[in-house]
Structures are given as structure tokens and as C-alpha cells.
N, C-alpha and C positions, 0 to 999 in steps of 0.2 A: 626873565620870569614870564610864564605864559599868562594870558588874561584870566584864565580860570583860577590859577594859583594866586594872582594878585587880588582877585575878588575874595577868595577864601581868607587871605591874610587880612584884608580890610574887615571882613566879618568877624574874624577872631579877635582883632584889636578892639573892636567895638565891645565885644563881650567882656574882655579883660578890663576895659575902662569902667564898665558898669560894676564889675565886681570890686574894683578898687574904690569906687565912689561909695558903694554900700558899706564896705568894710572900714572906711575912714570916718564914719559917723558913729556916735554912741547915743544911746537913748537915756543917758544920764547927763548931769550937768557938769561932769568932769571933762576938762579939755584933754585931747590926746597930744602927746609930745610930737613936735614937728620933726620929720626926718628929711634929710637933704637928699632926696631922690627925685627922679623925674615925675613919678606918680604922686608924691606928696605935693609937688608944686602945682600939679593939675588940680588936686583937691583944694589947695589953698586958693586957687583962682576961682573955682566954682563955688566954694563955700567959705567966704572970708571969716577968719576967726575973731573978728572984732566984736561979735556978739554970739551968744549961745542960742542955737536954733531949738525951737520947741519940737516935741514929738510929732505933732500934727504937720508942721512944716516939712520935717524930714520925710514923713510918709507921703505927703503930696509930691514932693520933689522926686522921691524914689519912684512913685507911680508914673509921673511924667517921663522919667528916664526910661522906664520899662516900655512905655508906649513908643517913645522915639526909637528904642532898640528894635522893637517889633517891626516898625515901618522900615528901618534899615535892612532888617533880615528879609522882609518881603521884596524890597528893591533888589537886594543881592541875588535872591533866588530867581527873580525875573530876568536879571542880566545873565545869570548862569544858564537859564533855559534858552535865551537868545543865542548865547555862545555855543550851546550844545547843538542847536539847529544849524548854525553856520558850519560846525565841524562835522555834521552828518550823524550825530548821535541820535538814535531812535529810542524813545521811551514808550513803554507799553501803556503807562497811565501817568498823568501829571501828578506831582506831589500835592497833597492837601495842605492848605494854610494852617499854621499852628493856632491853636485856640488861645485867647488872651486870658483864659482862666488857669493856665498852667502855673505851677509853682516855680519859684526861683531855682530850685534844684534841677528841674527838668529843662531849663532853657538851653543848656549846652549839649543835650542829648540829640542824636539823630532821630528823624521820624521813624515810627514803628513800621516794619515791613508790612506790605499788603497781605491779607490772609489768603491762603491757598484754597481755591474752590475747585470742585470736581463736577464735570458735566455728567449727564446720564450715560454717555458712552464709556466713562471710566468705571462705572459700577458693574461688578461682575454679575453674570447671570445667576439667578437663584436656582435654575434647573441643574441638577446634578448630571455630570457627564459620566456615561457608563464606561467602566473599565473592563478589561478582559475577565477579571475574577468575579464581577457582579452582574454578568449578563443574564443570570437566572433570577435575579431579584424580582419579587412580586410575580412570579410565574407559577402555574399549577400543573402538576403532572400526575398521570395515573401510572402506578407502578404495580407490576404483576410479578410475583415470586413463583418460581418452580423449584421446590425443595426436594432433593433426592441425592442419591449417591453419585459423586463425580470423581473422575480420575484424579489421584493425588490427594484426596481428602485424608485428614487425620482423625476423622470421626471413628468410633468403635467399629470393629470388623462386622458386627451384626447389624449396624445401623444402615438401613436402606438396602440390605442385601437382596430383598425380594424384588427390587426394581420399582416399587411403588413411589409415587411422588405426591407432594402436597402442593396444591395450586391456591395461592392466596393473592389478594389484591387490596390496595388502599390508594387513596388520593392524598397528595401532599402539596402544601404550599411552601415554596422556597422564599422565606422572608429575608429582608435586609437587616433584621435586628441581630445585634451581637449576642453570641452564645458565650456564657461565662462558666459553663459546666465543663471542666477539663476532661479530655478523653485522649488516651495515647494513640488512638486510631488516626487522629488528626495530627498534621505536622505542627509542632509547637504546642500541642495540648489543646488549646482553643484559639490560637492566634488566627485571626481572619475567619473564624468559624461563626456560622449564623444559625438561627433557630429554624428548624423544620417543623411546620405545623401539620399534624395528621388530622384530616377532616373528620369530625365527629369522634376523634380519638378511638377509632376502631379499625380493625383489619378483618377482612372477610375470607373465610376458608371455604373453598369450593366443595361441592358434594362429592361423595364417593359411592361405591356400589352398596355400602351398608348404611351410610349416613347422609343426611341432607346438608344443606349449606348452614354454616354457623359463623357467628361474629365474636371477636375477642377484643377486649379492651387493650389499648396500647397508649403509651405516653409519647408526647412530642419528643423529637430528637434534634439533630443538628446536621449541618452540611458545610462543606468546604471545598474549594477548588485549589488543587496543589499544582504548581507549575513545574513541568519537566520530570514528573515522577512516573510517567507512563513509558511504554516502549519507544525507543529512539528519541527520548526527550519530549514526548507528547505530554499533554496535561491530563489530569485525572479529576473526576468528581467523586467525592466521598460523602456518604451520609449514613445516618443510623436512625432506628426507632427502638423503642423498648417495650417488650411484651411483658404483661403482668403474670402470665402463667404459661406452662408448657402447652404447645399447640400440636395436636395430632388427631388422627381418626382412630376409632376403636378397632383394635386388632392390627394396627399398622406398625411396621418396624421403623417408620420415618417419623421424626418429631422435631419441633423447634424448641430448644431449651428456653427456659425463662431467662430474661435479661435482654441485653442489647443485641440487635441484629444489624450487621454492618454490610453496606453495599458500596461498590465502586465500579465506574465505567469510564470510557474515554470521553474527553471534553474538548471540542474543537470549535474555537471562535472563528467567526467569519466577518470581522469588523473592517478589515482593510481591503478585502477583495470582493465583498458583496456576495460571498458564497461560491465564487468561481474557483476552480481548481487550477490556480495560476502556475504553481510549480510543476504539477503533473503534466499540464498541457504543454508547457515549454519543453520539458524533457521528451515528451512523446513526439513533438514536432522535430526536435533535433534527431531523434532516432529514425524517424521517417526520412529525413533528409539524408542521413548517412547511408541508410539502406538503399536509397535511390542511387547514390553515388557508387556504391559497391556493385549494383546491378549494371550500371553503364560501363564501369571498368571491366566487369566480367565479360560483357559482350565484346568489347575491344580485344580482350585477351583471347577469346574464342576465335576471333577472325584471324589471328596470327597462327600460321601453320607451323612455323619453325619454333620448337619449344626452347631453343637456345637464343632466340632473337633478343637483342638488347632491350627493345621496347617492351617485349613480353615480360622480361625480368623486372623492369621498372614498374610495370603495372601490377605485377604480383606483390611487389614491396608496398605499393600504395594500398592495395586491398588488405594486406596484413595489418597495416597501421590503422586503417579505418575499422577493421574488426575489433582491434584492441579498444579503440574509442567507443565502439558499440557496446562492448562488455561493461565498460565503466558507466555508460549511460543507463544500461539496464539495472546496474546496481543502484544508481541514483533514482531510477524509477521505482524500485522496490522500497527505497527509503521514503520517497514521496507518497507512495500508496499507503504507508503507515501514517505519515504526517497529515495527509489529506485523503481520508478514506472515500470510497465511492458513496454517492448520495444515498444509494439503496441501503447502505449499512448504518445510516444515521437517522435520528429523529430530531427534527428541528423545533426550536422555540417559536412562539407566535410571531416574533419579529424577524425570524430567520437569521439572526446574528450569531447563533451558537447551535451546534449539533451535538447530540449525545449518541454514543453507540447504542444500537437497538438492544444489545444484550450486555450484561455485566455480571460480576461475581457477587455471591452472597456468602457471608461467613459469620461465625460467632466467636466470642472470646472465651478461651479456656485458660485458667490460671493453674499452674503446677508449681507451687511454692513461689519463689521469686520470679519464675519464668512465666511470661504471657505468650500464649499461642493463639493463632487465628485458624480455626478449622473450617474448611469449605463445606457449606450447606447446600449450595446449588447455584442457580443463576436467576437473573431477572430481566425484564423488558420494560421499556418506558415509552410513553406517548404523551404529547401535550394535551392536557385536558381541555384547553381553550379550543384547539383545533377539532377535538372530538365533538365539542358542542356545536361547532359550525357545521 
């Protein structure tokens, strides 16, 4: 038996002795029947049955026994600590001595575990980390609408036939507040949709030859970023506002119907590359490298006079393979041009972490029985209002 187990056995035997002693006494004057066991002989030796002990004597003797047991426990724990040090056991914090105010029921329980505390380094930062879908949170943009007939529109044949256009503008705040107004224009109705605040709740219609500038009341709308809904899996920004009345110029065949006006454009986050065109640059470098190899091989081929020379045939085969690789790279470049448009085609947020295509589409909702259609009204442009102020 190891020293530690011997010490624990000694400590457990002491506790059993105390329990037998306490259970062997009664607070009445009735004597307990004598049992022929080892524990009963110990009790008879410690408390002779020749006389009946008073309650006070029993309590005093019990208290003295508790004190003795406590001292034995302390001594046992001290010896266990010494053995632990000899065996190379490392303790993060020494155990605390037991209080003498503990009840008898708590004597055989293990000490309570130390409470877990957290330092400041484990506390998560209260600053919210921006995700791809919320890069527009708390940004302000000036939006300009150009309403008129566009190819592929389902508007009536006489709508915008004259070629006239309505030029409107408003300023909108893209808030982080959740939108709970369901709209089928958004993916999921209103999932991840947020409130779009229109400043002063008005939209301005530019002047025409017959009328001056006018302002119309509009209601706040909503906005949402949808992942992978654009061309070649690009992201889209969708938003809407709601006009209280039809907007038009006197005598014009172009008008905006009452209700919600929907807009969408490309949404290109630049969180991981700092706005650099990583994919396009890599493909362009590879194309440039292959074009250089083809030119060098072509020069070698031109130096060979015999068209049936084995080296010439080998060079022609290598050129053919390189041109096939070049065709594939050009296709990848076309894909990259869509995934990462040129900077001239984008309008950046104040932080430069997201770009919106400078032009997008405008449409309105038309219900035909159970069918909902979206008819093209025109296009729009955006620019960051914060940058404009600077």
C-alpha cells in the first residue's frame, strides 16, 4: 500500500470511529444493549456503562472528539502535501483549512472546488465585427434615379414612348435595424433585411422644360444584401422606398406609379484583399507569362528552315498546347472581370471595404391576379454622401 493510501485509510478510520462513538450514546437515560463487535468494545472502553452520562458530559466529550478529529485531519492533509511534493505533484493553490463551524454532516465531504475566475483577456470585445452582409451599416448614400423606357420592360407600350425621362434624387441612410415588414422582393421576405431611412422622407424630381423642381413625400423602406444572386454568383444589394402618389411631369408619358419602387445593383466586398484585384491580377500575370513563352517558341520555329524538321514539329505542338491554356485563362479572366469589376465601375463606401456598381436597375411591382411581376422603370446611380461632403 502506498503512503498516500495508508494516510487516507488512517483518516477514514478516524472518521468511522467518531461516527461509532456518537451513535453509541443516547440522550435518554435508557442503556443501549451491548453488541459483541469490535466497535462496541471500543465504545465500552471509552465510555464505561457503570454509570449513566449526563447530556452535558456527552456534548462536551463529543466536542472534544470533534476537535481531536479536526487536528488529525489537518495533520493528515499536511503529510499528504509533503508526499505530493516528494512525488512531484504540482498544485495550483493549497487547500484551505476546514472551518470548525461545520456541521457533523459536512465532515466527510470533500472541500468545495475553487471558483473559476476570468481575466480581462477572456472577455469578448463589445465592438461588433463587421461581416460581409453588413458593410453598409450606418452609411449614407445619395441615389439618383433615371426613369424612362428601357429595353425589355413590361410597362405599357405607350409608357415612355416619347423618350422623355424623369430625373429624381434622394439621400438614404442604411441602418443596422431589423426590418419586420415582409416583402417578396427580398430573399426570405424579410430575413436579414434592414430599415432604409430616407432623409426628410422626400424625393426630389428635377425640372423639365415646362415645370420646375418638385418634392414628393416618400416612406422609409428596407435593404438587404443577397449572396450569390448576381451574375456568376456575385452578390446583390436590394432596397426599396415607397412613394405616396404618382410622380410625373405635366404632359409627360413617363410616370412612377404609387407604391414601392425597387432597386438592385452589384455588391462587392473588399474585406480580405484591401480593395486589390487579386484574382484578376493573378490571371493577367499568367496570361502575360504564357504569351511571352509563345513568342519565344515562335521565334525558334521561324529560325528552322526545314518545315519537316523534328524540332520544328515539337515546337509547334508546344505552341498549340500553350494557346489552349491561353484560351482557358481568357475565360477565367472574363469570369474575374465580373467577380471583381474595374474600380471605375464601382462606388466605394467611406471605409473602402465595399463597392457598389455605379449603375443599377429600377422596377415596380405589378400584380396580375395571383401572379406578381416586376416591370423595369429605368436605372439609378449611387455615390457615398460622406465622400461627397468631404
